[in-house]
N, C-alpha and C positions, 0 to 999 in steps of 0.2 A: 128520039135521038139512040140509035143501036150503040154508038161509042160508050154509052154509060152502063151499058150491060157489061159486067166483068166476067161473067161465065165462060165465055169461049176464050177469053183473051187470058184469064188467069191460068186457064190449062194450057195454052201454047206457051206461057211464060214458064211455067214447070217443066213442061216439055223440052222445051230448048235447053233450060239450064241442065236438065238431067243429061240429055246429049252430049252438051259442052263438057260437063264433068267427067263423062265415061269415056268419051272419045280422045279428047284434046290431052289430058295428062298423060295416058301411056306415049302417045305421039312425040309430047314434047320430053319426056323423060328417057325415051328409047335414042335420043341421040347421045353419041361419045363425044366427049370433049377430047379434042386433039393436044391442047395444051395443058396436061396435069401438072400443077406445081409439085416439085419435088425440092426437098431441103438440100441446098449446096453443100452445107457441111454441118455433119451431125454432131462433131466434138465440140464442144465450147471452148473458144479460145482463151487460153491463160494470159491474163494482163501482165505485161513487162512493169517491173518497178520503175520508179522515175528516180534516176540517178542525177540530180541536178545539185551543184554545189552550191550550199547556203552559206554565205559568208557574212 
């Protein structure tokens, strides 16, 4: 039963993962995102005091 011999399949597995880890991440990280988040208001809003009549 040749499928029980792990020698060629282990080498194919390692080689394919090396290809995936060296080729795919630069391609994915090379994309630029068009929707960069920017803060709308940098200043912190000062809260207004509550002027409620407490009778």
